[in-house]
A tleap script that builds the chain and sets N, CA, C and O, in Angstrom:
source leaprc.protein.ff14SB
mol = sequence {
  NMET ARG PRO ALA HIE GLU GLU ASN ILE ALA
  GLY GLY ARG THR GLN PHE LEU GLY SER HIE
  THR LEU GLN ASP ALA VAL LEU ARG HIE LEU
  GLN THR LEU ALA GLU SER THR GLN ARG LEU
  SER PRO ALA LEU THR ASP THR HIE PRO ALA
  ILE PRO TRP ARG ARG LEU ALA ALA PHE ARG
  ASN VAL LEU VAL HIE ASN TYR LEU GLY ILE
  ASP LEU GLU SER ILE TRP ASP ILE ILE GLN
  ARG ASP VAL PRO PRO LEU LYS CYS ALA ILE
  VAL ALA MET LEU ALA ARG GLU CALA
}
set mol.1.N position { 104.436 114.127 90.051 }
set mol.1.CA position { 103.361 114.542 90.340 }
set mol.1.C position { 103.393 113.996 92.260 }
set mol.1.O position { 102.698 113.060 92.656 }
set mol.2.N position { 104.290 114.776 93.162 }
set mol.2.CA position { 103.975 113.795 94.536 }
set mol.2.C position { 102.836 114.373 95.359 }
set mol.2.O position { 102.357 115.451 95.008 }
set mol.3.N position { 102.316 113.670 96.541 }
set mol.3.CA position { 101.607 113.868 97.171 }
set mol.3.C position { 101.390 114.990 97.632 }
set mol.3.O position { 102.190 115.874 97.936 }
set mol.4.N position { 100.064 114.957 97.699 }
set mol.4.CA position { 99.865 116.268 98.963 }
set mol.4.C position { 100.046 116.522 100.155 }
set mol.4.O position { 99.282 117.295 100.733 }
set mol.5.N position { 100.862 116.064 100.652 }
set mol.5.CA position { 101.611 115.975 101.967 }
set mol.5.C position { 102.892 116.028 102.034 }
set mol.5.O position { 103.634 116.164 103.006 }
set mol.6.N position { 103.182 115.870 100.529 }
set mol.6.CA position { 105.313 116.706 100.576 }
set mol.6.C position { 104.811 117.570 99.732 }
set mol.6.O position { 105.834 117.589 99.047 }
set mol.7.N position { 103.983 118.447 99.080 }
set mol.7.CA position { 104.314 119.725 98.778 }
set mol.7.C position { 103.643 120.339 100.179 }
set mol.7.O position { 103.967 121.526 100.138 }
set mol.8.N position { 103.096 120.188 101.042 }
set mol.8.CA position { 102.689 120.815 101.848 }
set mol.8.C position { 104.540 121.021 102.932 }
set mol.8.O position { 104.772 122.098 103.482 }
set mol.9.N position { 105.201 120.260 102.990 }
set mol.9.CA position { 106.393 120.296 103.575 }
set mol.9.C position { 107.421 120.161 102.612 }
set mol.9.O position { 108.426 119.530 102.941 }
set mol.10.N position { 107.332 120.676 101.413 }
set mol.10.CA position { 108.377 120.709 100.569 }
set mol.10.C position { 109.291 122.154 101.474 }
set mol.10.O position { 110.485 122.196 101.771 }
set mol.11.N position { 108.417 123.000 101.677 }
set mol.11.CA position { 109.798 124.618 102.522 }
set mol.11.C position { 110.134 124.020 103.500 }
set mol.11.O position { 111.266 124.456 103.291 }
set mol.12.N position { 110.277 123.338 104.526 }
set mol.12.CA position { 110.786 122.447 105.183 }
set mol.12.C position { 109.828 123.263 106.637 }
set mol.12.O position { 108.792 123.929 106.627 }
set mol.13.N position { 110.997 122.710 108.095 }
set mol.13.CA position { 109.747 122.654 108.613 }
set mol.13.C position { 109.906 123.653 109.625 }
set mol.13.O position { 109.715 123.432 110.821 }
set mol.14.N position { 110.402 125.207 108.945 }
set mol.14.CA position { 110.231 126.467 109.681 }
set mol.14.C position { 108.651 127.096 109.218 }
set mol.14.O position { 107.743 127.797 109.665 }
set mol.15.N position { 109.102 126.175 107.789 }
set mol.15.CA position { 107.434 126.771 107.149 }
set mol.15.C position { 106.868 125.875 107.903 }
set mol.15.O position { 106.926 126.379 109.024 }
set mol.16.N position { 106.312 124.775 108.002 }
set mol.16.CA position { 105.278 124.224 108.346 }
set mol.16.C position { 104.720 124.400 109.995 }
set mol.16.O position { 103.539 124.375 110.342 }
set mol.17.N position { 106.154 124.620 111.069 }
set mol.17.CA position { 105.523 125.435 112.012 }
set mol.17.C position { 105.572 126.505 112.078 }
set mol.17.O position { 105.949 126.912 113.177 }
set mol.18.N position { 105.292 127.428 111.165 }
set mol.18.CA position { 104.795 129.153 111.019 }
set mol.18.C position { 102.972 128.951 110.500 }
set mol.18.O position { 102.080 129.672 110.948 }
set mol.19.N position { 102.744 127.826 109.495 }
set mol.19.CA position { 101.847 127.795 108.597 }
set mol.19.C position { 100.781 127.109 109.341 }
set mol.19.O position { 100.785 125.996 109.868 }
set mol.20.N position { 100.005 127.872 109.283 }
set mol.20.CA position { 97.846 126.588 110.785 }
set mol.20.C position { 98.144 126.719 109.261 }
set mol.20.O position { 98.714 125.684 108.918 }
set mol.21.N position { 97.992 127.561 108.214 }
set mol.21.CA position { 97.573 126.863 107.114 }
set mol.21.C position { 97.645 125.188 106.359 }
set mol.21.O position { 96.733 124.391 106.139 }
set mol.22.N position { 99.298 125.083 106.067 }
set mol.22.CA position { 100.291 124.389 106.299 }
set mol.22.C position { 99.561 122.887 107.241 }
set mol.22.O position { 99.038 121.827 106.899 }
set mol.23.N position { 99.881 123.518 108.478 }
set mol.23.CA position { 99.794 122.659 109.448 }
set mol.23.C position { 98.376 121.764 109.504 }
set mol.23.O position { 98.320 120.581 109.837 }
set mol.24.N position { 97.077 122.727 109.041 }
set mol.24.CA position { 95.842 121.813 108.356 }
set mol.24.C position { 96.173 121.038 107.713 }
set mol.24.O position { 96.038 119.846 107.988 }
set mol.25.N position { 96.815 121.564 106.451 }
set mol.25.CA position { 96.288 120.593 105.088 }
set mol.25.C position { 97.035 118.889 105.603 }
set mol.25.O position { 96.665 117.742 105.353 }
set mol.26.N position { 98.277 119.467 106.452 }
set mol.26.CA position { 99.221 118.338 106.951 }
set mol.26.C position { 98.486 116.959 107.720 }
set mol.26.O position { 98.573 115.738 107.588 }
set mol.27.N position { 97.664 117.978 108.654 }
set mol.27.CA position { 96.996 117.245 109.248 }
set mol.27.C position { 95.807 116.608 108.899 }
set mol.27.O position { 95.529 115.663 109.637 }
set mol.28.N position { 95.059 116.826 108.041 }
set mol.28.CA position { 94.089 116.377 107.535 }
set mol.28.C position { 94.479 115.173 106.172 }
set mol.28.O position { 94.104 114.039 105.871 }
set mol.29.N position { 95.469 116.225 105.601 }
set mol.29.CA position { 96.265 115.101 105.105 }
set mol.29.C position { 96.676 113.488 105.823 }
set mol.29.O position { 96.694 112.516 105.069 }
set mol.30.N position { 96.900 113.367 106.874 }
set mol.30.CA position { 97.390 112.754 107.079 }
set mol.30.C position { 96.165 111.847 107.746 }
set mol.30.O position { 96.310 110.628 107.843 }
set mol.31.N position { 95.336 112.299 108.055 }
set mol.31.CA position { 93.663 111.773 108.973 }
set mol.31.C position { 93.248 111.055 108.031 }
set mol.31.O position { 92.870 109.980 108.496 }
set mol.32.N position { 93.107 111.115 106.751 }
set mol.32.CA position { 92.613 110.883 105.257 }
set mol.32.C position { 93.604 109.400 105.580 }
set mol.32.O position { 93.172 108.338 106.029 }
set mol.33.N position { 95.072 109.728 105.186 }
set mol.33.CA position { 95.778 108.498 105.049 }
set mol.33.C position { 95.639 107.007 105.800 }
set mol.33.O position { 95.584 105.868 105.336 }
set mol.34.N position { 95.598 107.635 107.457 }
set mol.34.CA position { 95.142 106.995 108.570 }
set mol.34.C position { 93.899 105.930 108.073 }
set mol.34.O position { 93.741 104.753 107.751 }
set mol.35.N position { 92.996 107.429 108.275 }
set mol.35.CA position { 91.637 106.280 107.821 }
set mol.35.C position { 91.829 105.427 106.105 }
set mol.35.O position { 91.640 104.244 105.820 }
set mol.36.N position { 92.133 106.229 105.492 }
set mol.36.CA position { 92.192 105.031 104.507 }
set mol.36.C position { 93.614 103.323 104.615 }
set mol.36.O position { 93.524 102.252 104.015 }
set mol.37.N position { 94.137 103.543 105.082 }
set mol.37.CA position { 94.444 102.187 105.081 }
set mol.37.C position { 93.647 101.019 106.618 }
set mol.37.O position { 93.943 99.957 107.166 }
set mol.38.N position { 92.908 101.734 106.699 }
set mol.38.CA position { 91.396 101.336 108.028 }
set mol.38.C position { 91.176 100.416 107.372 }
set mol.38.O position { 90.973 99.365 107.980 }
set mol.39.N position { 91.116 100.399 105.786 }
set mol.39.CA position { 89.741 99.517 105.260 }
set mol.39.C position { 91.034 98.887 104.185 }
set mol.39.O position { 90.692 98.965 103.005 }
set mol.40.N position { 91.904 98.515 104.315 }
set mol.40.CA position { 92.632 97.624 103.487 }
set mol.40.C position { 92.617 95.467 104.346 }
set mol.40.O position { 92.696 95.001 105.483 }
set mol.41.N position { 92.521 95.084 103.423 }
set mol.41.CA position { 92.576 94.170 104.257 }
set mol.41.C position { 93.537 92.729 105.327 }
set mol.41.O position { 94.578 93.121 105.853 }
set mol.42.N position { 93.309 91.849 105.469 }
set mol.42.CA position { 94.269 91.336 106.126 }
set mol.42.C position { 95.693 90.500 105.415 }
set mol.42.O position { 96.850 90.150 105.652 }
set mol.43.N position { 94.822 90.500 104.582 }
set mol.43.CA position { 95.870 89.957 103.572 }
set mol.43.C position { 96.954 90.777 102.973 }
set mol.43.O position { 98.052 90.388 102.576 }
set mol.44.N position { 96.197 92.618 102.974 }
set mol.44.CA position { 97.494 92.945 101.705 }
set mol.44.C position { 98.337 93.504 103.205 }
set mol.44.O position { 99.552 93.334 103.098 }
set mol.45.N position { 97.911 94.131 104.560 }
set mol.45.CA position { 98.720 94.262 105.031 }
set mol.45.C position { 99.704 93.210 105.759 }
set mol.45.O position { 100.855 93.396 106.152 }
set mol.46.N position { 98.852 91.970 105.825 }
set mol.46.CA position { 99.973 90.988 106.247 }
set mol.46.C position { 101.384 91.573 105.521 }
set mol.46.O position { 102.345 92.167 106.010 }
set mol.47.N position { 101.163 91.257 104.502 }
set mol.47.CA position { 101.990 91.253 103.435 }
set mol.47.C position { 103.076 92.595 104.211 }
set mol.47.O position { 103.478 93.301 103.286 }
set mol.48.N position { 103.337 92.838 104.861 }
set mol.48.CA position { 104.122 94.313 105.448 }
set mol.48.C position { 103.609 94.461 106.940 }
set mol.48.O position { 102.713 95.036 107.557 }
set mol.49.N position { 104.548 93.724 107.143 }
set mol.49.CA position { 104.149 93.319 108.784 }
set mol.49.C position { 104.999 94.089 109.625 }
set mol.49.O position { 104.535 94.187 110.761 }
set mol.50.N position { 106.158 94.709 109.444 }
set mol.50.CA position { 106.835 96.157 109.708 }
set mol.50.C position { 105.952 97.757 109.974 }
set mol.50.O position { 106.151 98.573 110.874 }
set mol.51.N position { 105.019 97.814 108.921 }
set mol.51.CA position { 104.225 98.478 109.185 }
set mol.51.C position { 103.269 98.599 110.418 }
set mol.51.O position { 102.328 97.818 110.562 }
set mol.52.N position { 103.570 99.700 111.385 }
set mol.52.CA position { 101.982 99.958 112.475 }
set mol.52.C position { 101.414 99.362 111.883 }
set mol.52.O position { 102.275 98.737 111.264 }
set mol.53.N position { 100.124 98.892 111.416 }
set mol.53.CA position { 99.162 99.488 110.985 }
set mol.53.C position { 98.049 99.805 112.204 }
set mol.53.O position { 97.345 100.812 112.129 }
set mol.54.N position { 97.922 98.667 113.576 }
set mol.54.CA position { 96.405 99.811 114.502 }
set mol.54.C position { 97.580 100.572 114.708 }
set mol.54.O position { 97.741 101.010 113.569 }
set mol.55.N position { 98.413 100.980 115.313 }
set mol.55.CA position { 98.805 102.443 115.502 }
set mol.55.C position { 97.916 103.430 114.406 }
set mol.55.O position { 96.948 104.179 114.536 }
set mol.56.N position { 98.776 103.016 113.274 }
set mol.56.CA position { 97.677 103.999 112.420 }
set mol.56.C position { 96.574 104.395 112.310 }
set mol.56.O position { 96.041 105.320 111.697 }
set mol.57.N position { 96.040 103.103 113.389 }
set mol.57.CA position { 94.501 103.009 113.417 }
set mol.57.C position { 94.081 104.660 114.545 }
set mol.57.O position { 93.269 105.585 114.573 }
set mol.58.N position { 95.274 104.141 115.303 }
set mol.58.CA position { 94.876 105.086 116.684 }
set mol.58.C position { 95.627 106.306 116.623 }
set mol.58.O position { 95.360 107.197 117.430 }
set mol.59.N position { 96.579 106.470 115.723 }
set mol.59.CA position { 96.398 107.795 115.214 }
set mol.59.C position { 95.745 108.723 114.715 }
set mol.59.O position { 95.697 109.875 115.146 }
set mol.60.N position { 95.252 108.335 113.866 }
set mol.60.CA position { 94.215 108.543 113.379 }
set mol.60.C position { 92.997 109.347 114.684 }
set mol.60.O position { 92.532 110.481 114.802 }
set mol.61.N position { 92.857 108.059 115.472 }
set mol.61.CA position { 91.957 108.743 116.166 }
set mol.61.C position { 92.322 110.124 116.773 }
set mol.61.O position { 91.728 111.200 116.700 }
set mol.62.N position { 93.589 109.739 117.454 }
set mol.62.CA position { 94.214 111.247 118.274 }
set mol.62.C position { 94.320 112.350 117.047 }
set mol.62.O position { 93.936 113.478 117.359 }
set mol.63.N position { 94.612 112.239 116.207 }
set mol.63.CA position { 94.244 113.420 115.151 }
set mol.63.C position { 92.488 113.724 114.870 }
set mol.63.O position { 92.005 114.816 114.573 }
set mol.64.N position { 91.814 112.555 115.043 }
set mol.64.CA position { 90.479 113.312 114.959 }
set mol.64.C position { 89.707 113.751 115.986 }
set mol.64.O position { 88.784 114.554 115.853 }
set mol.65.N position { 90.136 113.133 117.254 }
set mol.65.CA position { 89.753 113.642 118.420 }
set mol.65.C position { 89.756 114.600 119.601 }
set mol.65.O position { 88.897 115.090 120.333 }
set mol.66.N position { 91.677 114.694 119.429 }
set mol.66.CA position { 92.790 115.591 119.979 }
set mol.66.C position { 92.916 116.231 118.970 }
set mol.66.O position { 93.619 115.711 118.103 }
set mol.67.N position { 92.508 117.132 118.775 }
set mol.67.CA position { 93.252 118.118 117.633 }
set mol.67.C position { 93.910 119.017 118.510 }
set mol.67.O position { 95.114 118.899 118.737 }
set mol.68.N position { 93.087 120.069 119.114 }
set mol.68.CA position { 93.477 121.067 119.891 }
set mol.68.C position { 94.325 120.492 120.786 }
set mol.68.O position { 94.442 121.251 121.748 }
set mol.69.N position { 95.209 119.136 120.962 }
set mol.69.CA position { 96.235 119.265 121.912 }
set mol.69.C position { 97.332 117.898 120.892 }
set mol.69.O position { 97.581 116.855 121.496 }
set mol.70.N position { 97.809 118.044 119.599 }
set mol.70.CA position { 97.906 117.992 118.885 }
set mol.70.C position { 99.875 118.457 118.842 }
set mol.70.O position { 100.130 119.249 117.935 }
set mol.71.N position { 100.813 118.131 119.498 }
set mol.71.CA position { 102.064 118.125 119.508 }
set mol.71.C position { 103.018 118.451 117.618 }
set mol.71.O position { 104.030 117.852 117.253 }
set mol.72.N position { 102.452 119.254 117.007 }
set mol.72.CA position { 103.294 119.992 116.306 }
set mol.72.C position { 104.624 119.121 115.558 }
set mol.72.O position { 104.655 118.434 114.537 }
set mol.73.N position { 105.700 119.493 116.572 }
set mol.73.CA position { 107.015 118.838 116.896 }
set mol.73.C position { 107.284 117.127 116.560 }
set mol.73.O position { 108.289 116.573 116.113 }
set mol.74.N position { 106.213 116.673 116.894 }
set mol.74.CA position { 105.810 115.680 117.302 }
set mol.74.C position { 105.103 114.762 115.762 }
set mol.74.O position { 105.343 113.599 115.437 }
set mol.75.N position { 104.237 115.732 115.080 }
set mol.75.CA position { 103.897 115.888 113.648 }
set mol.75.C position { 105.105 115.540 112.470 }
set mol.75.O position { 105.580 114.690 111.717 }
set mol.76.N position { 105.147 116.350 112.761 }
set mol.76.CA position { 106.924 116.151 112.034 }
set mol.76.C position { 107.916 115.584 111.462 }
set mol.76.O position { 108.512 115.492 110.389 }
set mol.77.N position { 107.888 114.851 113.667 }
set mol.77.CA position { 108.854 113.891 113.053 }
set mol.77.C position { 108.315 113.055 112.396 }
set mol.77.O position { 108.974 112.517 111.506 }
set mol.78.N position { 106.675 112.596 112.660 }
set mol.78.CA position { 106.244 111.389 112.151 }
set mol.78.C position { 106.232 111.831 110.472 }
set mol.78.O position { 107.172 111.348 109.841 }
set mol.79.N position { 105.592 112.406 109.946 }
set mol.79.CA position { 105.919 113.159 108.808 }
set mol.79.C position { 107.872 112.650 108.142 }
set mol.79.O position { 108.264 112.169 107.079 }
set mol.80.N position { 108.448 112.990 109.152 }
set mol.80.CA position { 109.847 112.938 108.031 }
set mol.80.C position { 110.071 111.007 108.727 }
set mol.80.O position { 110.722 110.321 107.939 }
set mol.81.N position { 109.658 110.348 109.853 }
set mol.81.CA position { 110.508 109.265 110.135 }
set mol.81.C position { 109.252 108.118 109.548 }
set mol.81.O position { 109.626 107.273 108.735 }
set mol.82.N position { 108.090 108.126 109.895 }
set mol.82.CA position { 106.965 107.035 109.614 }
set mol.82.C position { 106.392 107.375 107.801 }
set mol.82.O position { 106.023 106.408 107.134 }
set mol.83.N position { 106.387 108.198 107.441 }
set mol.83.CA position { 105.375 108.172 106.308 }
set mol.83.C position { 106.162 107.507 105.200 }
set mol.83.O position { 105.612 106.604 104.570 }
set mol.84.N position { 107.824 107.995 104.802 }
set mol.84.CA position { 108.421 108.016 103.617 }
set mol.84.C position { 108.179 105.795 104.166 }
set mol.84.O position { 107.925 105.155 103.146 }
set mol.85.N position { 108.232 105.084 105.177 }
set mol.85.CA position { 108.275 103.636 105.004 }
set mol.85.C position { 106.731 103.314 104.895 }
set mol.85.O position { 106.466 102.152 104.586 }
set mol.86.N position { 105.713 104.149 105.098 }
set mol.86.CA position { 104.433 103.505 104.706 }
set mol.86.C position { 104.350 104.051 103.448 }
set mol.86.O position { 104.109 103.175 102.617 }
set mol.87.N position { 104.434 104.947 103.065 }
set mol.87.CA position { 104.363 105.314 101.526 }
set mol.87.C position { 105.292 103.799 100.476 }
set mol.87.O position { 104.899 103.287 99.427 }
set mol.88.N position { 106.459 103.491 101.224 }
set mol.88.CA position { 107.101 102.587 100.053 }
set mol.88.C position { 105.931 101.054 100.393 }
set mol.88.O position { 105.784 100.075 99.660 }
set mol.89.N position { 105.354 101.296 101.543 }
set mol.89.CA position { 104.629 99.456 101.468 }
set mol.89.C position { 103.208 99.576 100.760 }
set mol.89.O position { 102.484 98.640 100.422 }
set mol.90.N position { 102.913 101.291 100.575 }
set mol.90.CA position { 101.132 101.280 99.702 }
set mol.90.C position { 101.812 101.359 98.389 }
set mol.90.O position { 100.996 101.631 97.509 }
set mol.91.N position { 103.106 101.206 97.915 }
set mol.91.CA position { 103.674 101.893 96.533 }
set mol.91.C position { 103.860 100.307 96.176 }
set mol.91.O position { 104.115 100.260 94.973 }
set mol.92.N position { 103.843 99.371 96.569 }
set mol.92.CA position { 104.386 98.286 96.504 }
set mol.92.C position { 103.580 97.486 96.523 }
set mol.92.O position { 103.783 96.510 95.801 }
set mol.93.N position { 102.463 97.519 97.246 }
set mol.93.CA position { 100.558 96.625 97.258 }
set mol.93.C position { 100.469 97.415 96.440 }
set mol.93.O position { 100.225 96.646 95.510 }
set mol.94.N position { 100.468 98.872 95.771 }
set mol.94.CA position { 99.435 98.855 94.149 }
set mol.94.C position { 100.156 98.555 93.362 }
set mol.94.O position { 99.753 98.956 92.270 }
set mol.95.N position { 101.389 97.850 93.275 }
set mol.95.CA position { 101.722 97.744 91.870 }
set mol.95.C position { 102.003 96.244 92.381 }
set mol.95.O position { 102.244 95.687 91.310 }
set mol.96.N position { 102.106 95.349 93.283 }
set mol.96.CA position { 101.108 94.213 93.395 }
set mol.96.C position { 99.906 93.746 92.957 }
set mol.96.O position { 99.719 92.534 92.850 }
set mol.97.N position { 99.123 94.495 92.707 }
set mol.97.CA position { 97.595 94.159 92.607 }
set mol.97.C position { 96.669 95.034 91.572 }
set mol.97.O position { 95.474 95.328 91.540 }
set mol.98.N position { 97.539 95.241 90.935 }
set mol.98.CA position { 97.661 95.897 89.526 }
set mol.98.C position { 97.696 94.594 88.282 }
set mol.98.O position { 97.790 94.883 87.089 }
savepdb mol mol.pdb
quit
C-alpha cells in the first residue's frame, strides 16, 4: 500500500493541476507531513542532516497561512524532488526505532 499523497499524484502532473480535489488532498497531506516532522526529536533528526528540517517547518507555515498564494507548479516540484528523500529518511528512522 502506498502513502496517500502518492495515490493522489499517481495520475501525473496534468491530472494534479486539473483537479482541485487532488490539490486539496495533496496540500493537506503535505501539511500533515510537515507538522509531523516538527514532533521528531532532535536526536532523531540529527541522524539525517541532509533533510532541511527547519525548512519543512517553514513550509508547513506557508501551507497553512498562505493557502491562497500557493504556487501549484512549485508544489508539484516539491512532491517530485523533495518528498522522496524525506520518505527514505523517515522509513530509515522508523526501521531504526523498531
